[in-house]
N, C-alpha and C positions, 0 to 999 in steps of 0.2 A: 156502314159504306163503304164502297170500293176504292182503294188505293189508287190514284192517279198518277202519284209521284214517280213513277217508274218509265213515264215517257221521257226519253232523252234520246240524244243522239247514240244512233249504236255502234258500239267500236267493232273492229274488223275481226276477231276473234270470240269466240262461245266464252271463253275464261274471263278476259276483260266485260263480256257482258254481264257473267253472273256477278263480277266483284263490283260493279258500278250500279247495280240495280239497288234500288232500295226497298227494305222489307216492309210489309203493313206492319203499323202500330197496333196491335190488340189491344192496349191500354183504351186507345181513342176509338175504337169499334171500328177501326179498320178491316177489311177481309182481303186476302190474296182469292187468285183466282181459283186456285185448287180448292180452298175451303169454301167459298162461293157456290162454285159447282156442286161439291159435296154436300153442304146443307141443301142446296135448292133440291138434288136428286132425290136425298134422304127424306126431306118434307114432304116432297109429292109422291114418294115410295110409301111413306107413314100414312099418309092420309088415302092412298089407294087401298092399302093394307087393311088400315082400321074398317074402311068401308064394306069389304068383302070379309072380315071377321064379325064385323055387325051383323051382315045379312045373313050369315049363315049362323048365327048365335053362339059363336066361339069367341067372342070378346072377352067373357069373363075368363073362360078357361087360359087364354093367353096371357094374362095379367098377372098372375103368381109367378110365371117364369121371368117374366120383366122385372117384378120387385123383388122375388126372392131367388136367388141363384141357385140356392138349394132346395127348393122346393121339390117333391116327389115327381119323379119323369115316367113316363110308360116304359115298359120294357119290350123288348123284340118279339117276345112270345112268354107264355106263362112260365113264371120262375117256379122253382123249386124250392129254393132259398131267399129268404127275405135278409138275411145277413150273415157274415164269415166271421169265424174266428181263427186265425191262422198262429199257429203255434211254432215258432221259429227255432230251432235247436241251433244255436249259433256255434261255428265250430267243427260242424260235422260228424254226426253219430256213424259208428260203424255199422255198415249193414248186416255183416257175419256175427255180430253181438247182440242183434236186438232182435230183428224179424225176418232173416235169410241166413238160416244154419247151415254151416258149411261140414260136415262129418270127415270128408276126405281131408281140409284143411287140418284137423287136429290130427291126421294120422303123420302129416308132415311137420308137425310142431317142431321147432328147434333144428330144422335139417337145412342146410346152407343152400342157396341159389344164386348166381351170375345174373345180374342184370345191370343195364347200361343209365346211368344217370350223370353223364357228361364225362363219362369214363367207367371203365370198370369197378364196380364197389360191392362187395362181399355182403350179402343180404341174408337173412333168417325168416323163413317161414313162422308165422304164429298162428295159432290155434287159438280157439275160443275158450276161455276159463268158465262161460256161461253155460248154463244147462238149459237146453230148450224142452218144451213139452207141448203137448196139442190140448188146445182148449175150446171151449164151447161145442155147439152142434157141427160148425163147421169145420173143428179138428184143428184150427190155425196155429202154426207153430209159433210161440212166442218165448224170449228169452225170461230167464228167473230175474233180470232185472226188472222186470214190470209186473208183479205180482198182482196189484190191483187193477191195473188195465187189462191183464189178461182175462178178467172176468167180463170185459166188454167186447170180447173177440167176435161175437155175432153182430155187433154195431158197426165194426171198422173194416174199411178196405185196404188192403196193402198192395201196395204196386213195386215190386222188384225190378233191380234193372233199368229204374230211370237214369239218366245222365245229364250234365250240364258241359257246358264249352268253356270250363275254365276250372283249373284247381288252384288259382290263387285265392285267397278269401275274399278280399274287396270284390274282385272282378266278379266270382262265383255270386257273390252276396247281392250285387246289382243283378246279375243275371235271374237271380230267384225272387227278387222285389220289382225289378223293372222292365225284365225282357231282354235286355240290351246289357252288354259290359262295360258301357262308357257311362260315366255320371252325367245327368243332367236330363234324364227322361222321366217321364211320370213314374211314381209307385202303382203298383197292383191296385191298392186300396184307394189310390187317386183315381185312376180309372174307375172304379167301381160307384165311387160318389159322382164323377163326372158323369157317368152313363144313367143313373138311377137317382140321383139326390139322396135325400135323407127324410126318416118319418118323424124325427125330433128334431125341433128348432130351437131348444135349450140345451143341446149338447152338440158336441163335435160329431161330425158326420163319420170321421174316421180317427181313431184312437190307437195311440203306440203305447205300450207300458213296458220300459226297458227293463234290463238286469241292473240291478242294483251293485252287482259287483265291478261294474266297469263298462266301457262303451262298445258300440256297435262297428264292426268293421265298414269304413265309409262314412259314417253318423248320419246327419239327419239326412243326406239325399237319398236315401232309401224311404222316406216316407213323403217325400216332397212331391210338389205337383208337376215339377218339370216344365215342360210348355204348356201346361194345361192351364188353364185359370187359376189363381191363386187359392181359392177359396176351396179347392178339392184337396189342399195338401192335408196330412195326418197333423195331430195336435198330440205332444208328447206329455203324458200325465206319469206323475210319481207313484210309486205304489206306496211308499212310506214316506211320511210327512204330509206336506202340503202339496196337493196333487198337481198344482200349480202356481208358480210362485208369483205373489202379488195377485192372487186372484180376488181377495177381498180389498174393499176401499180401505183408505187410512181411518184412524180413528176420529170421530167427530165429522164425517162427510155422511150424509144421508142419503137415501135412496133418492128421493126427491132432486136434490142437487144433481144428482149423477143424472136422473132424466134430462133435466134442464141441460146439462153439459152437451150430453150426447145429440139433444135437439139443435142445439146452437151450432155445433161442429158438424151435424150432418146436412144443416142448412147451407154452411159454409161449402162443404163438398158438392152439394147438390148443385150450387152456383157454378162451381168450378166444372161438374161434370158437364153443364150445357156449353161451356166454351172447349170442353176437351171430348167430344163425345166420341173419339176412338181410342180413347184410355182404358184398357182393359181391366185396370187394379182400382179405379175410384170407387165403383159400385160395391165391390169384395170389400174394400176398406171399410165403407159404411156399414155394410152389413156386420163384419166384423167386429167392430165396437159394440152393435147392439148384441151380437150373441154373446160377447164376453159379460156384458150386466146381465143378462139374462142367467149365465152360467154361475155367477156368483151365489146363487140358490140352488142350481140344479145340479151341480157337480158335487158338493158336500154331499147332499142328500143319495145323491145316486152311487156313491162310494162308501158311504158309511156302514161298515160292514157288522155294527155294533147292533143294527136292524135284525140280524140274522141270529135264529133260533142256534142252540148249541149244539144240535145234531148236525145241521148245515155246516155249521163252522169245522166239526169233526170231520165230516165227509169230505172236506178240501184239504184237510191236515193243517189247520190253522193251531192245532193244540201240541203241532210236534216243531220244536224251532228249526230243523231242517228243510222242512216241506212248507213250513208257514209264507216262507217268500212268494214262492211259485203259487201256494195255494191262495194268497190274497189276490195275485194278478189274475188267475182264472174265476175267482169269486166276483170280482170287479167287472171281469168280462161278459159274465152272467146276467150281472144287474144292468149292464149296459147295453145288451142286444134285446134283454125284456122292455128296455124304453125304445127302442127304435133306434140305436146306433148302428150305422150300416158294415163298419168294416173294423175289427179289434184285432191289433198285432201284439203279441206276447214273445219278448225274446227271453231265452235260457242260455247264458253264456255257459261256457267251460268244456265243452265237448269236441275241443283240438287235443287229442290227447296221443302225441307221438311215442311217448312214454309211458309205463304205468299204468296203462289202459283199466285193467282188472279194477283197480281201486278207484281211479276215477270216473269210469263208465259205470260203476256200482254207486258213487257217489251223487251220479247225476240221476240215476235211478230212483233213489231216496229222494232226492228233492224235487222230484217231478210227477213220479207214478202214481201216488195217492191223488194229488192234486187235480191231475188230467183225468184220471177214471171219476173222481168226482165231478169234474166238470160235465162228463160226458151223461152220468147217472142224474145229475140234477138238472139239467136239460131234457132228458127225456121224462123225469115225472112230472115236470110243470109244461110237457108238452111242445117244449120249445125246439127240440132236436129235428122236429120234422120241419122246420123251417129254418134251422140254422146250420151252414156248412161249416164243420171243423177240419182242419188241415193241419199235418205234423210232419216235420221235416228241417232237415239243415241244408246249406249249399252244395255240398257233394258228397261222396262216400269216402271211405278209406281203405287202404292195400291191405293186401294178403300176407304182406312180410314187412320186416321193419330192418333199419342198420345195426350192424354188429355192436356198435355202441350203446344204442338205445337199447339193444336186448338184454345186454349185459346188466344195464341199471333198471331194468323192468320194462319189459315188451310193450312196444304201441303199435300204433298203424299211422301211416303217411298218407298223404292226399290222394284221391282218386275221383277224377271226373268221370269217369265211363260206366260206374256203376253206385248206385245210391238208391234209398228207400225212403219211400213215404207215405202215410195211411192218410186215408179221408172216413169222415164219419157225418151222419147226419143228413139232411135235406138232400134226398134224390139220390143217396149213396146204398147200394147194393151190400148192406153188411155180411162180414163171414167170406168176403171175397178175397182172393190171392191173385195178382194178376203179374205175369211177367215171370221171366226164369233168367240166371244168371250162371254163369259156367260154375265147374265144379269147385272152384276156389271163390267165387264171388267177386273176381276182379273185372268181369265185363259181362253186358247183358247178352243176351245169345237168343232170347223169344219174346217178342212183344214187349219192346223197348221204347220207351218213350222221354224226350225231351222236356226242359222245363217248359218251354214255349207250350207243349201240350198241356202241362199242368193248368198253365193261365187260361188255355181254350176250354177245359173243361172246368173250371171255375166260374168264368163268366157264362157259360152254358147254363149251369145249375141255377145261377143267380138272374135266369131271363135274357142273356143278351149274347147275340150271335158276335165271335171275337175277329169276323171280317167285316162288321158293320159298325164295331164301335171305332171309328176313328177320328182323328182329327188334322186337321191341315196344318202344317208345320214345315217351314224351309223346303216348300217346292213339291212336296208330296202327302198325301194321307198316312198318317203313321197311327200304329195300334199298339197295344201291349204285348202281341204276339209275334212283332216285327214281322219278316218274312216267312215264318213258318205257323205251326199250330195246329194240332189235329185233336179230336176227342178222345180221352181214355173210356170208350164206349164200354169196356168190361165191367168197369165199376160203377155204372150209370143202372140205377132200378128201372 
């Protein structure tokens, strides 16, 4: 019923009016005027919409989206990739020590320069201690850090001269993960799930595999859903030990008991949803309880690497204690995408080498080279590379020089937002391609340069989505992953 208790002598000012009006008591079934109008309007609208959908034979097609917010959604156009594996090299790999050789820099090694960093500071040019060679039919130049990945040269496309908008680790990490430098926006994985849904209802649609050695710059906001509905956020899985803490029920709790508990809880939530139709999180909460129940059997089976034959485990480097951690994550990623998981992000820390870059980058190569090459080869031999997009890169690049103090203790490189290198492989990628050019010292891109927003536009395009059309209305405007920029890196597209 409608509350009539607000009929009183009206005060002379709006403040007193608002203070003296009694609010409807929802416990007594009373409705305020706004709720009455809202329910009346949505009721008529729902009847009209149901009639139209029924008339056109579309009612059954509409039901899954109402019942399951993660149901598969149609793409804007035909997609090349069904899933994406993003290999995040946290800390920022050096472009001139990996995929962008600079002979001129080697000639200047050890020579001083003057560069202004809040004052005049003496800095030293740092040449690369790694050897480059041409590989594959394409003749792609790759550092000897990656001897195994070099055998995949014709499957990858390298983009030199990419750039970011920040050379601060947290901010640049936000840019790469969310398209903007301010925390609170949805991650690229969340945008993909929002646009496409997922093909596996028993596993998370978006999975994050962290580095066991430490945290990630900015933490969980890098895989959060931001202002998108919360069911689009990433799920953190541990690559060592239990993949999800408290995944399995306590001893003595049966499957049947859990089903009854979830049924009872959902019945309460369903009643609450009727009273709070504008609450965006209730349906997500209900579906998350159901997903957590189904994951109890799906997750352990999906991540049980003992099911893999010895040859596959060796391909990923699981027989070597140095490469084993990254190998486990890469193999877990392959097992998840073949089961329909939409987006997998793997983190590898340790690329922030301000000093002793020779030893530290070499170690990162030993840790990641064989596992990543194994991932590409395994996806290819299973026919999955044709439908999986693989992306490799860090949050920015490195400088061509170093401070005198660091140079004396072991040359390294500092932060550089104006030049970074990334590579792509798999669905829709023209393998063996090198795009872009940097100056003779690798400091800045000079030809075919691309921003991280362009990376996002290209990724979405390969997964069948137009970055200009994938939007969400928030804070007064339609927002998107590419923010106010974004163009396709057409040179790498097959």
